[in-house]
N, C-alpha and C positions, 0 to 999 in steps of 0.2 A: 593668074598664076604668078607666084613669087619668082623673081628672076634668079634667086640664089637659094639653094637648099643644101644645108650642111648635114652630115650624118657621120656616125662612127665613134662618137664619144662614149664614155663609160667610166666605170670605177676600175682603177688599176693600182697595183702595189708599186711602191718605189722600186725603180730599176726595171719596170716593165715597159711594154711597148703598145702603141695603138696606131692605127692608120685612119685618118679622117678623109672624107670625100666631100666635095662640093660640086654640085651640078648646076650649071647655068642654063637659063632658057630666055628666049626673046632677044638675044644679042648675037652678034657675029663673034663667037667666043675666040676664034683663032687669032684675032687681031688685038685682043686685050691683054695687057699686062695684068697679072693676078697676084693677090696677096692673101696670106693668112694672118689674121689678127686674133688677139685674145684680150679678154677683160676679166680680171680678177675682182672679187668683191671690194668695193671701195677704191678701186684703181681706175685710171684712164685706160681706154682701149689702146693697145699698142700693136704695131706691125711686127710680126716675128719672122716672116718669110715672104719672099717676093720672087716671082718668076716672070720673065719677059715673054712676049708673044713668041720669041724665037727660042726660048728654053733656057736662057741664062738665069741663074738663081743667086740670091744672096740672102743672108740671115742676120738677125739680131745677135749680138754677142752672147746673150743668155742662152741661146739654143744652138749656136754653131757647133757642128760636130755631132749633134744628137738628133736634129730634125732634118728631113729631106723633103723638099717640095718638088712636085712633078705635075705634069699635065698630059691629058689625052684629048687632043682637039677633036678627034672623031666622036668622042663621047661627051664633049662639052664639059669636061670634068677636070678639076684640079685636086691633087692629093697632098696630104701632109703625113709623112711617116715620122713617128715620134718614138724615140728609144731612150733608154736610161732615164726614164721619167723621174722627176723629183716632186716633192709636195708643192714646191713653189710654182710648178707648171699648172697647178689647178686653176681653171678658169673656164669661161665660156669662149669657145673658139668660133670665129666667123671667117668667111672668105669675102672678098670683094674685088672688083676691078680697080686697078690703081691708075689714076689719070696720068698720062704722059706729060701733061702740061703742069699740073699742080702737085702731082705726087700724092693727092688725097683720094680717099675712096670715092668711086664714081657712081655707084648704084645704090638702090635701096637695100638696107641690110636685111639678111635673112634672119631666121630665128636662132641661129647658132647651135652649137652642140656642146654639151657640158662634158668636161674632162676633169675627173677627180682622182688625184694621186694620194693614196692613203693606205696605211697598213691596218 
């Protein structure tokens, strides 16, 4: 079973909203710092939102004020609420555990979920 399964992506018009979910399995989810990443065509994968095991969140400048990351440890799930979406938010979105030592992704990547912002 894949350790990370993302869902909730889709096609949305500019200015619209989406909420992504990522459910983890096979790990003690509550002790992991988690992150949402995205990868646009031809671009490097980038971290856009991060939440610590205790719930402290921070964001990339490009999404600050528009995205909200949250987690439900009882459900082993991390969420990404996205609003005021722009065409440049179009990407495949992934979640992963973020290593406290290296700051790098710590688990095998899931399949991601496609977000397309277009009119």
